Every structure is written in structure tokens, then in C-alpha cells.
NUVEX-904209 format. One record per residue (C-alpha): residue in one letter; x, y, z. Coordinates in steps of 0.2 Angstrom, whole numbers, padded with zeros to 4 digits, always signed. Example, Ala and Ser with C-alpha at 12.3 -4.5 7.8 and 13.67 -1.06 7.14 Angstrom:
<atoms>
A+0062-0022+0039;S+0068-0005+0036;
</atoms>
This chain:
<atoms>
M+0756+1362+1620;N+0738+1356+1615;A+0733+1373+1610;A+0749+1375+1599;G+0746+1358+1591;T+0728+1363+1587;L+0734+1380+1579;Q+0747+1370+1568;G+0734+1358+1563;L+0722+1372+1557;W+0737+1380+1548;A+0741+1364+1539;Q+0722+1362+1533;L+0722+1380+1527;R+0738+1377+1516;A+0731+1361+1509;R+0715+1369+1504;L+0724+1383+1495;A+0735+1371+1486;R+0720+1361+1480;R+0712+1377+1474;R+0728+1383+1464;G+0729+1365+1457;S+0711+1366+1451;E+0713+1384+1443;G+0729+1377+1434;A+0719+1363+1427;R+0706+1375+1420;G+0720+1387+1414;P+0723+1405+1420;L+0708+1416+1423;P+0706+1429+1409;V+0713+1445+1414;R+0713+1454+1398;E+0699+1455+1385;H+0708+1455+1368;V+0695+1464+1358;D+0700+1472+1342;V+0690+1489+1343;A+0696+1494+1326;G+0689+1478+1319;A+0671+1474+1314;R+0667+1463+1329;P+0652+1470+1339;V+0655+1475+1357;R+0644+1469+1371;L+0629+1479+1376;S+0636+1480+1394;S+0649+1491+1387;F+0637+1505+1384;D+0636+1521+1395;T+0618+1518+1400;Q+0616+1535+1409;F+0622+1544+1393;V+0610+1534+1383;A+0596+1537+1395;V+0598+1556+1396;V+0599+1557+1377;A+0583+1546+1375;A+0574+1557+1389;L+0578+1573+1379;V+0572+1566+1363;A+0556+1559+1371;F+0553+1575+1380;G+0556+1585+1364;L+0543+1574+1355;V+0530+1578+1368;M+0533+1597+1367;V+0534+1598+1348;Y+0517+1590+1348;S+0511+1602+1361;A+0518+1617+1352;S+0513+1612+1335;I+0495+1606+1338;A+0487+1623+1335;L+0496+1626+1318;A+0482+1616+1309;D+0471+1632+1311;N+0485+1643+1304;P+0482+1649+1286;R+0500+1647+1283;F+0499+1628+1286;S+0482+1625+1278;G+0477+1607+1274;I+0487+1599+1288;T+0481+1589+1303;Q+0484+1592+1321;G+0497+1578+1322;F+0506+1583+1305;F+0522+1589+1314;L+0521+1575+1327;K+0521+1562+1313;K+0535+1570+1303;H+0545+1572+1319;L+0542+1553+1323;I+0549+1549+1306;A+0564+1559+1308;I+0568+1551+1325;G+0565+1534+1317;V+0578+1538+1304;A+0590+1545+1316;F+0589+1530+1327;V+0593+1518+1313;A+0607+1530+1308;A+0614+1530+1326;L+0613+1511+1327;L+0623+1510+1311;T+0636+1523+1316;V+0640+1515+1333;Q+0645+1499+1324;L+0659+1509+1314;P+0676+1510+1323;V+0683+1527+1326;S+0697+1524+1315;F+0685+1523+1300;W+0680+1541+1304;E+0698+1547+1306;K+0703+1540+1289;N+0688+1547+1280;A+0686+1564+1289;P+0692+1574+1274;W+0680+1565+1263;V+0665+1569+1275;F+0671+1587+1275;L+0672+1588+1256;V+0654+1580+1255;A+0648+1594+1266;L+0656+1607+1255;V+0648+1600+1240;L+0631+1600+1248;L+0633+1618+1254;V+0636+1623+1236;A+0622+1613+1229;V+0609+1620+1241;L+0613+1637+1234;L+0608+1631+1216;P+0590+1637+1212;F+0584+1620+1205;I+0591+1611+1221;G+0589+1622+1236;K+0572+1626+1244;V+0568+1643+1250;V+0559+1645+1267;N+0557+1662+1275;N+0569+1670+1262;A+0583+1658+1266;R+0589+1644+1255;R+0595+1631+1267;W+0586+1615+1263;I+0587+1601+1250;P+0571+1592+1248;L+0572+1573+1250;G+0554+1568+1249;F+0552+1561+1267;M+0562+1576+1275;N+0571+1592+1270;F+0590+1590+1273;Q+0599+1605+1279;P+0618+1604+1274;S+0623+1616+1288;E+0619+1602+1300;L+0631+1590+1291;A+0644+1604+1291;K+0644+1605+1310;L+0649+1587+1311;A+0660+1588+1296;I+0670+1602+1304;A+0672+1593+1320;L+0679+1577+1311;Y+0690+1588+1300;A+0697+1599+1313;A+0701+1584+1325;S+0709+1575+1310;Y+0718+1591+1305;M+0726+1593+1323;V+0732+1575+1323;R+0741+1577+1306;R+0748+1594+1311;M+0753+1590+1329;D+0771+1593+1325;V+0769+1611+1318;R+0756+1617+1330;E+0767+1631+1336;N+0770+1638+1318;F+0755+1650+1314;W+0755+1649+1296;R+0758+1630+1294;A+0747+1625+1308;V+0732+1637+1308;M+0731+1646+1291;P+0725+1631+1281;M+0711+1628+1294;V+0706+1647+1294;V+0705+1646+1275;A+0693+1631+1275;L+0683+1639+1289;A+0682+1655+1278;F+0676+1645+1263;V+0662+1637+1274;G+0657+1654+1281;A+0656+1662+1264;L+0644+1648+1259;L+0634+1649+1275;L+0632+1668+1274;R+0626+1666+1256;Q+0611+1656+1262;P+0611+1666+1274;D+0613+1656+1290;M+0625+1666+1302;G+0619+1656+1317;A+0626+1640+1310;F+0642+1649+1305;I+0645+1655+1323;V+0642+1637+1329;I+0654+1630+1316;A+0667+1643+1319;T+0666+1639+1338;I+0668+1621+1335;A+0684+1623+1324;M+0692+1636+1336;G+0688+1625+1351;I+0696+1610+1344;L+0711+1620+1338;F+0713+1627+1356;L+0711+1610+1364;G+0723+1602+1352;G+0737+1613+1358;V+0738+1628+1346;N+0747+1642+1354;A+0735+1653+1364;R+0741+1669+1356;M+0737+1662+1339;F+0720+1656+1346;F+0716+1674+1352;L+0722+1681+1336;I+0710+1670+1326;A+0696+1675+1338;L+0700+1694+1336;V+0699+1692+1317;M+0683+1683+1318;L+0675+1696+1329;L+0681+1710+1317;V+0673+1700+1302;L+0657+1698+1312;G+0657+1717+1316;L+0660+1722+1298;F+0646+1710+1293;L+0634+1718+1305;A+0639+1735+1300;F+0635+1732+1281;D+0619+1721+1284;D+0604+1731+1289;L+0594+1716+1294;R+0606+1709+1306;R+0609+1726+1313;E+0591+1729+1317;R+0590+1712+1325;I+0604+1718+1337;L+0595+1734+1341;A+0579+1724+1343;Y+0587+1713+1356;L+0594+1728+1366;D+0577+1736+1367;P+0563+1723+1362;W+0549+1733+1370;N+0552+1748+1359;P+0537+1751+1348;K+0548+1752+1334;Y+0554+1734+1336;A+0540+1726+1346;Q+0529+1722+1331;G+0544+1719+1320;K+0562+1712+1323;G+0558+1711+1342;Y+0541+1702+1340;Q+0547+1684+1343;L+0558+1689+1358;T+0544+1699+1367;H+0532+1685+1365;S+0545+1672+1371;L+0547+1683+1387;I+0528+1684+1389;A+0527+1665+1388;L+0541+1662+1401;G+0533+1675+1412;R+0516+1667+1412;G+0525+1650+1416;E+0531+1656+1433;I+0537+1642+1444;F+0527+1627+1439;G+0519+1633+1423;Q+0501+1633+1416;G+0501+1615+1413;L+0505+1603+1399;G+0496+1609+1383;A+0490+1625+1391;S+0501+1637+1382;V+0493+1653+1375;E+0508+1660+1366;K+0508+1644+1354;L+0491+1649+1348;H+0498+1659+1333;Y+0506+1672+1344;L+0524+1665+1345;P+0531+1661+1328;E+0542+1645+1326;A+0536+1639+1343;H+0540+1621+1338;T+0557+1624+1332;D+0568+1639+1338;F+0556+1644+1353;L+0552+1627+1360;L+0560+1632+1376;A+0548+1646+1378;V+0533+1634+1377;I+0541+1623+1389;G+0543+1638+1401;E+0525+1643+1399;E+0518+1625+1401;L+0530+1618+1414;G+0537+1634+1422;F+0554+1637+1429;V+0555+1618+1435;G+0553+1612+1417;V+0566+1625+1410;A+0578+1621+1424;A+0577+1602+1420;V+0581+1605+1402;I+0596+1616+1407;V+0603+1603+1419;A+0601+1589+1407;F+0611+1598+1393;F+0624+1603+1406;W+0626+1585+1411;L+0626+1579+1393;T+0639+1591+1388;R+0650+1588+1403;R+0649+1569+1400;I+0654+1571+1381;V+0669+1581+1386;G+0674+1569+1399;I+0673+1555+1387;G+0685+1565+1376;R+0697+1568+1390;Q+0697+1550+1394;A+0701+1546+1376;I+0716+1558+1376;A+0722+1550+1392;L+0722+1534+1383;D+0733+1542+1369;R+0718+1542+1357;V+0720+1560+1352;F+0708+1560+1337;A+0694+1552+1346;G+0696+1564+1361;L+0696+1580+1350;L+0681+1573+1341;C+0671+1571+1357;Q+0676+1587+1364;G+0671+1596+1347;I+0654+1587+1348;G+0652+1593+1366;I+0656+1611+1361;W+0643+1609+1347;I+0629+1602+1358;G+0633+1613+1373;F+0636+1629+1363;Q+0621+1627+1352;A+0609+1623+1367;F+0617+1639+1376;I+0613+1650+1361;N+0595+1643+1359;M+0592+1645+1378;G+0599+1662+1378;V+0588+1668+1363;N+0573+1661+1372;L+0577+1670+1388;G+0582+1686+1380;V+0600+1685+1385;L+0606+1684+1366;P+0600+1691+1350;T+0588+1681+1340;K+0596+1667+1330;G+0589+1653+1319;L+0596+1639+1329;T+0586+1624+1336;L+0587+1616+1353;P+0598+1600+1350;L+0588+1584+1351;M+0572+1592+1356;S+0566+1605+1343;Y+0557+1600+1327;G+0569+1597+1312;G+0573+1581+1303;S+0591+1585+1298;A+0596+1592+1315;I+0589+1577+1324;L+0598+1565+1312;M+0615+1573+1313;N+0614+1575+1332;A+0610+1557+1334;V+0625+1552+1322;A+0637+1563+1332;L+0631+1556+1349;A+0633+1538+1342;M+0651+1543+1338;V+0654+1548+1356;L+0646+1532+1362;R+0658+1522+1351;V+0673+1532+1358;D+0667+1528+1375;I+0664+1509+1371;E+0682+1508+1364;N+0689+1518+1379;R+0681+1505+1391;V+0688+1490+1380;L+0706+1498+1382;M+0704+1501+1401;R+0699+1483+1403;G+0715+1478+1395;G+0709+1476+1377;R+0719+1482+1362;A+0715+1494+1348;
</atoms>
């Protein structure tokens, strides 16, 4: 009886404590369960909402690229082609580009995704206007027989980089608007094909076939992920391959590049169209497992052309070996997978435009990195595409940063919605 009385007393004390706690919570009001944050409004979000791993990987790639651009370009001061420049010339310009890109990214991340959804057609129109303007003799700048840049004083802007982001925005917006007719080929696909063909005609006029391949892949990827009938998708892919085949058949320069890629050590090509590829392979071969050491590349000493832009990975391979190249590959794989994951999360939250935009940007970053790495490793024919976030190039760094800031904004809004916020 005494034991039973003791247990009853303890139970009564516990119930009293629980009653007092409930009373105190009632006096303070209910605990906040939802954060009613208007993600479409102008109010800033908390820094704790950022994906810190995503930002860290992007920052690491940019910082590593800065070091390697300096290493790859330090000897260009002795090159007659770049007479009058200092050893840190390209480092300073790359730092300026990174600074401009950082400011642009900070501004972009403050804009809600709804802003880009509403203005996607206008961004695409601006990109088209700039692609036309760069072809005008008094506006466009010719470098290496290609008219791709518009001089802005502090940097040369490449409209094709804006076109990559513009096609991702426009294709995502297009699929949201055409969601009800995506099973009808002519109504769902043909307008997008016409827009893509117009962009392709302007890019091939520069010429910049590498950028056109990336842009076409972004558009086709978004159409496929947006739910376009698979048969239509493969039909478009077949048409694109036929057009590419005809282009190669009637373009001696591109055809020679393909032949040089197939047999780069042939004396006919080794000092011509296969020159860059052979020296890239030599650089990677010299690097072996752990490399020759940072700054110890020989191929960057006027042997490997465009070492600080298109063939930066070859310098990384020579100086840091297989370990350095593998680290870059793993970083880009993780980044691409994370971007696509953010897009899938947005679609699961019924935010189709945001999800398709992220997946399009993931295709852009991942596919362009894949092409650049493939070219450096001799797996793909030589293309004038830089390594995203790392290679020297102001407009490329700027548009990469803006695109990734959009992805970060989508992730922020996803987190707000998952915490019970409202869009």
C-alpha cells in the first residue's frame, strides 16, 4: 500500500508540472510552427537558409581556377603575341572579372524566381539582339578569326554566354506555358525549334559551334525533362545530328578538326589542327599521378596554345597530376548533381519553372565541363569551350555566377516552403 501511494504521488506531481508548463506556453502564445515568409516578395532571407556546401564548392572551384590561371598565364609576358604585358596581367583581369561576377551574384540572389519567370522572354530577346550586334563590324571584336566579343572597356563580353542562360530561362518558361499541349509536336516543339535554329544560325555565323552545341543540349534537355513526348525528343535529336553532319560535310575547317582528333599524331595534323591536342596529351602524360609541382609546367611555356582558357585542365594535369584532375572532375560531378537535385526538389514542391531552370543550368555546367575535359583528354574533338568557373574569361565567369546565384535562390525558396512558408 505504501508503494502504491508513493507511485500515485509521483504521478500527481508529474501531471501538475505538465499542467504548469502548458499554462506558461499558453500565456506566451503558441510556439511558431510556420515561418510565413513571402519568397516572392522583396524581404531578404536569412543567411542560414543558404546551402553552405554548394557555396563552398563553387568558391573552391573559382579560387582554384584563379591560382591555375595565374600559373598558366605567367609565361605569356614573354610571348611576342602579348608584348607589353606583365606576368600578372591575366591574373588582374581575372580578379576583376571575379569581383564583377561576385557583385552580380549577390544582386541576382536577392531577386525572386518569379521575377525571372515573368521576364524570361525579354532576357532571351536581349540575348538575340546582342548575338546580332556582335556580328556588326563596328561593334564586334575579332579574335583568332572569330567575331564573338563586344568590348566593354574593363572586359570583353561574349553574347553566347548570355545566350546559354537565356535559353535555359526561355525553355523553362516555354514548357510551363505549353504544358497543356506538350503531346502535340507542332504546337509544343516547333516554335522552340525555330527559336533554337535562329540562335544557331547567329552562332555559326561567328562562328561558335561549341556554344551552339551547348545551347542546343540545354534546350533539348529542358524539353525532355519538361515532359515532351520521347519520340518527339529523339526526332529533334536526329534532325540536329543531320544538320551537324551537313555542316561538317561542307566546312573544311571543322572536318579537318575531326580528322585531326581521330589521328592527332599523324604528321599531317600534328603541327596543324592536332597541335593543341598533342601538346595537351603530352602535358597530361608528364603529370603522371602527383604532377610536376605547382608552377612547374613546361607545356605552358608557349608550347600549348590557350593554356589559361580552353586547356587549363591540361596544365592542372601536368602540375598536379591525376590527383588534381580527379579532384576537379569530382567537384564538377558533385556540383552538377546538387544543381539537378535542387531542381527536382523544386518540381516536387510544384514549382515547375524553378525546377526546369535549375536542371537546365545543371545540364549547362555539367555538359560544358564534360566537353572541356573530353577535349583536354583527347576523348572529344577540339572545341573552343572553357572550363566553367575556372578558365580565364570574364563573360563566362560572370554568367556562370549569375546562373548559380539563381540556383541558390531556388534552393532558398525551397527551404522556406519546406519549413512551412508560403510562396
